[in-house]
N, CA, C and O of each residue as an XYZ file, in Angstrom:
320
protein
N     111.343    -75.819    -40.562
C     110.606    -74.062    -40.355
C     109.790    -74.940    -38.550
O     109.654    -75.894    -37.783
N     109.593    -73.884    -38.849
C     108.605    -73.322    -37.341
C     106.505    -73.719    -38.275
O     106.010    -73.072    -39.198
N     106.188    -74.318    -37.906
C     104.595    -74.610    -38.096
C     103.576    -73.692    -37.414
O     102.469    -73.273    -37.752
N     104.608    -73.475    -35.969
C     103.349    -72.924    -34.802
C     103.265    -71.182    -34.893
O     102.670    -70.313    -34.256
N     103.959    -71.201    -35.751
C     104.269    -69.327    -36.095
C     103.156    -69.273    -37.138
O     102.858    -68.098    -37.357
N     102.621    -69.918    -37.675
C     102.495    -69.962    -39.185
C     100.100    -70.291    -38.620
O      99.246    -69.696    -39.277
N      99.834    -70.939    -37.821
C      99.599    -71.555    -36.992
C      98.545    -70.532    -36.194
O      97.448    -70.093    -36.542
N      99.314    -70.341    -35.009
C      99.330    -69.203    -34.019
C      98.278    -68.026    -35.058
O      97.071    -68.135    -34.837
N      98.631    -67.122    -35.967
C      97.753    -66.351    -36.368
C      96.780    -66.503    -37.266
O      96.191    -65.517    -37.709
N      96.530    -67.554    -37.591
C      95.891    -68.117    -38.020
C      94.361    -68.277    -36.932
O      93.265    -67.748    -36.748
N      94.911    -68.984    -36.615
C      93.960    -69.433    -34.656
C      93.244    -68.398    -34.035
O      92.184    -68.699    -33.487
N      93.608    -67.300    -34.022
C      93.857    -66.120    -33.412
C      92.461    -65.308    -34.597
O      91.339    -64.845    -34.395
N      93.381    -65.505    -35.865
C      92.044    -64.621    -37.096
C      90.830    -65.759    -36.722
O      89.766    -65.148    -36.630
N      90.640    -67.264    -36.469
C      89.614    -68.010    -36.331
C      88.546    -67.706    -35.189
O      87.332    -67.900    -35.116
N      89.453    -67.173    -34.359
C      88.899    -66.966    -32.882
C      88.102    -65.912    -33.012
O      86.955    -65.933    -32.567
N      88.746    -64.589    -33.800
C      87.994    -63.221    -33.496
C      87.095    -62.787    -34.416
O      86.617    -61.658    -34.316
N      86.584    -64.045    -35.927
C      85.811    -63.808    -36.436
C      84.360    -64.897    -35.875
O      83.149    -64.836    -36.087
N      85.287    -65.896    -35.048
C      84.230    -66.556    -34.570
C      83.492    -65.973    -33.250
O      82.484    -66.532    -32.818
N      84.089    -64.720    -32.574
C      83.609    -63.965    -31.536
C      82.646    -62.770    -32.046
O      81.565    -62.545    -31.502
N      83.057    -62.149    -32.959
C      82.727    -60.838    -34.188
C      80.997    -61.826    -34.742
O      79.898    -61.339    -34.477
N      81.131    -63.005    -35.393
C      79.842    -63.607    -35.543
C      78.796    -64.065    -34.251
O      77.584    -63.854    -34.289
N      79.413    -64.651    -33.243
C      78.758    -64.415    -31.873
C      78.066    -63.076    -31.631
O      76.975    -63.018    -31.065
N      78.481    -62.396    -31.910
C      78.699    -60.695    -31.535
C      77.058    -60.939    -31.932
O      76.083    -61.185    -31.221
N      77.225    -60.740    -33.511
C      76.668    -60.261    -34.298
C      74.800    -61.214    -34.327
O      73.703    -60.679    -34.487
N      75.121    -62.715    -34.103
C      74.117    -63.032    -33.378
C      73.654    -62.734    -32.850
O      72.472    -62.661    -33.186
N      74.041    -62.214    -31.406
C      72.981    -61.894    -30.596
C      72.755    -60.563    -30.183
O      72.147    -60.081    -29.227
N      73.499    -59.997    -31.297
C      72.903    -58.443    -31.570
C      71.127    -58.360    -33.237
O      70.368    -57.489    -33.663
N      71.340    -59.610    -33.464
C      70.198    -59.845    -34.237
C      69.105    -60.337    -33.763
O      67.966    -60.073    -34.149
N      69.544    -61.359    -32.574
C      68.177    -61.036    -32.064
C      67.940    -61.293    -31.413
O      67.536    -62.422    -31.133
N      68.120    -59.834    -30.385
C      68.320    -58.514    -30.003
C      67.129    -58.242    -30.480
O      66.040    -58.648    -30.075
N      67.424    -57.388    -31.541
C      67.088    -56.868    -32.630
C      65.121    -57.605    -32.850
O      63.988    -57.263    -32.510
N      65.783    -58.741    -33.621
C      64.614    -59.808    -33.846
C      63.118    -59.496    -32.730
O      61.963    -59.561    -33.151
N      63.471    -59.179    -31.356
C      62.857    -60.054    -30.165
C      62.036    -58.029    -30.140
O      60.839    -57.750    -30.070
N      62.859    -57.344    -30.198
C      62.472    -55.662    -30.232
C      61.672    -55.251    -31.689
O      61.287    -54.176    -32.149
N      61.637    -56.278    -32.042
C      60.905    -55.911    -33.553
C      59.557    -56.339    -33.269
O      58.508    -55.723    -33.082
N      59.919    -57.767    -33.289
C      58.573    -58.204    -32.884
C      57.760    -58.311    -31.615
O      56.809    -59.079    -31.470
N      58.336    -57.265    -30.492
C      57.535    -56.643    -30.153
C      56.816    -55.424    -30.266
O      55.768    -55.095    -29.712
N      57.588    -54.757    -31.127
C      57.035    -53.706    -31.691
C      55.378    -54.215    -32.397
O      54.280    -53.879    -31.954
N      55.609    -54.949    -33.390
C      54.887    -55.674    -34.118
C      53.682    -55.979    -33.836
O      52.714    -55.661    -34.527
N      53.642    -56.601    -32.828
C      52.287    -56.921    -31.549
C      51.961    -55.741    -30.683
O      50.836    -55.539    -30.225
N      52.699    -55.198    -30.540
C      51.675    -53.297    -29.951
C      51.523    -52.788    -30.842
O      50.757    -51.864    -30.567
N      51.876    -52.749    -32.321
C      50.927    -52.298    -33.437
C      50.232    -52.861    -33.737
O      49.367    -52.013    -33.957
N      49.798    -53.780    -33.979
C      48.426    -54.976    -33.518
C      47.720    -54.896    -32.760
O      46.553    -55.283    -32.817
N      48.373    -54.262    -31.678
C      46.896    -53.951    -30.695
C      46.380    -52.425    -30.852
O      45.184    -52.186    -31.013
N      47.363    -51.409    -30.795
C      46.663    -51.026    -31.983
C      46.177    -50.582    -32.524
O      45.526    -49.572    -32.258
N      46.279    -51.211    -33.695
C      45.287    -51.268    -34.610
C      44.143    -51.706    -34.640
O      43.242    -51.221    -35.324
N      44.038    -52.718    -33.870
C      42.837    -53.728    -33.591
C      41.803    -52.512    -32.748
O      40.574    -52.453    -32.802
N      42.615    -51.724    -32.083
C      41.996    -50.805    -30.980
C      41.792    -49.880    -31.537
O      40.816    -49.350    -31.006
N      42.083    -49.400    -32.220
C      41.749    -48.599    -33.518
C      40.227    -48.938    -34.116
O      39.091    -48.711    -33.699
N      40.600    -49.388    -34.927
C      39.538    -50.275    -35.684
C      38.152    -50.577    -34.645
O      37.018    -50.245    -34.989
N      38.396    -51.131    -33.576
C      36.874    -51.196    -32.834
C      36.603    -49.892    -31.931
O      35.837    -50.015    -30.976
N      37.473    -48.087    -32.318
C      37.526    -47.513    -31.739
C      36.750    -47.099    -33.085
O      35.656    -46.701    -32.686
N      36.779    -47.019    -34.226
C      36.434    -46.564    -35.246
C      34.850    -47.254    -35.429
O      33.812    -46.592    -35.443
N      34.959    -48.975    -35.586
C      33.613    -48.941    -35.575
C      32.371    -49.200    -34.478
O      31.312    -49.813    -34.605
N      33.143    -48.233    -32.977
C      32.070    -47.658    -32.270
C      31.618    -46.093    -32.377
O      30.927    -45.475    -31.567
N      32.159    -45.645    -33.526
C      32.354    -44.639    -33.787
C      30.915    -44.381    -35.174
O      30.074    -43.486    -35.253
N      31.119    -45.370    -35.913
C      30.499    -45.968    -37.045
C      28.969    -45.801    -36.577
O      28.045    -45.112    -37.010
N      29.082    -46.720    -35.512
C      27.297    -47.145    -34.952
C      26.802    -46.198    -34.381
O      25.573    -46.133    -34.408
N      27.827    -44.764    -33.418
C      27.001    -43.631    -32.883
C      26.697    -43.082    -33.679
O      25.811    -42.262    -33.436
N      27.224    -43.170    -35.139
C      26.861    -42.079    -35.665
C      25.627    -42.807    -37.510
O      25.090    -42.320    -38.505
N      25.822    -44.102    -36.884
C      24.527    -44.917    -37.566
C      24.161    -44.893    -38.930
O      23.112    -44.696    -39.544
N      25.929    -45.284    -39.373
C      26.100    -45.460    -40.725
C      26.822    -46.939    -41.021
O      27.423    -47.331    -42.021
N      26.581    -47.476    -39.999
C      27.614    -49.212    -39.655
C      26.650    -50.304    -41.040
O      27.047    -51.131    -41.861
N      25.530    -49.841    -40.762
C      24.733    -50.313    -42.014
C      24.936    -50.707    -43.352
O      25.062    -51.707    -44.059
N      24.903    -49.108    -43.394
C      25.458    -48.988    -45.050
C      26.551    -49.687    -45.503
O      26.758    -50.178    -46.613
N      27.627    -49.663    -43.910
C      29.266    -49.794    -44.680
C      28.895    -51.700    -44.757
O      29.382    -52.207    -45.767
N      28.150    -52.675    -43.855
C      28.290    -53.749    -44.212
C      27.957    -54.187    -45.533
O      28.410    -55.023    -46.314
N      26.817    -53.179    -45.536
C      25.970    -53.426    -47.319
C      27.053    -53.613    -48.301
O      27.352    -54.425    -49.177
N      27.541    -52.464    -47.761
C      28.911    -52.071    -49.269
C      29.774    -53.356    -49.356
O      30.160    -53.742    -50.460
N      30.311    -54.508    -47.413
C      31.079    -54.972    -47.834
C      30.414    -55.997    -47.920
O      31.349    -56.780    -48.085
N      29.217    -56.833    -47.946
C      28.675    -57.612    -48.464
C      27.953    -57.568    -49.630
O      27.556    -58.667    -50.016
N      27.604    -56.415    -50.447
C      27.029    -56.493    -52.073
C      28.031    -55.591    -52.659
O      27.827    -54.385    -52.797
N      29.660    -56.488    -53.173
C      30.156    -55.050    -54.407
C      29.414    -54.697    -55.545
O      28.343    -55.103    -55.995
N      30.241    -53.829    -55.918
C      29.376    -52.466    -56.840
C      28.769    -53.472    -58.221
O      27.838    -53.041    -58.901
N      29.250    -54.488    -58.449
C      28.335    -55.397    -59.843
C      26.757    -56.022    -59.268
O      25.653    -56.199    -59.783
N      27.418    -56.247    -57.800
C      26.016    -56.912    -56.906
C      24.892    -55.848    -57.005
O      23.677    -55.958    -57.170
N      25.569    -54.966    -56.874
C      24.338    -53.652    -56.216
C      23.311    -53.414    -58.241
O      22.200    -53.331    -58.764
N      24.684    -53.420    -58.518
C      23.360    -52.876    -59.882
C      22.344    -53.515    -60.525
O      21.388    -53.032    -61.132
N      22.716    -54.919    -60.288
C      21.899    -56.393    -60.351
C      20.733    -56.023    -59.952
O      19.622    -56.083    -60.477
N      21.230    -55.506    -58.643
C      19.655    -55.969    -58.083
C      19.020    -55.151    -58.368
O      17.818    -55.181    -58.105
C-alpha cells in the first residue's frame, strides 16, 4: 500500500488547523489590544469625572462634610 496517500490528507489537515489557530491567535491579540486601550480610556474618563465631581463639591461647599463622613464611619460618629 502507498502510505503517502494517508499522510497527505493528515498533513493538509494539520496545516489547516495550524493556520486556523494562528488566525485565532492574531484575532485574540487584536481584541486584547483593543480592550486594553478602551479600558485605559475609560479609566481616564473616570478620573476626569471624579475630579469634576470633587471640584463641584468644593464649589458647593460640601467637601468638608463628605471628608468627615469618609474619615469617621457612622459607628464612630455616634460615640463622639
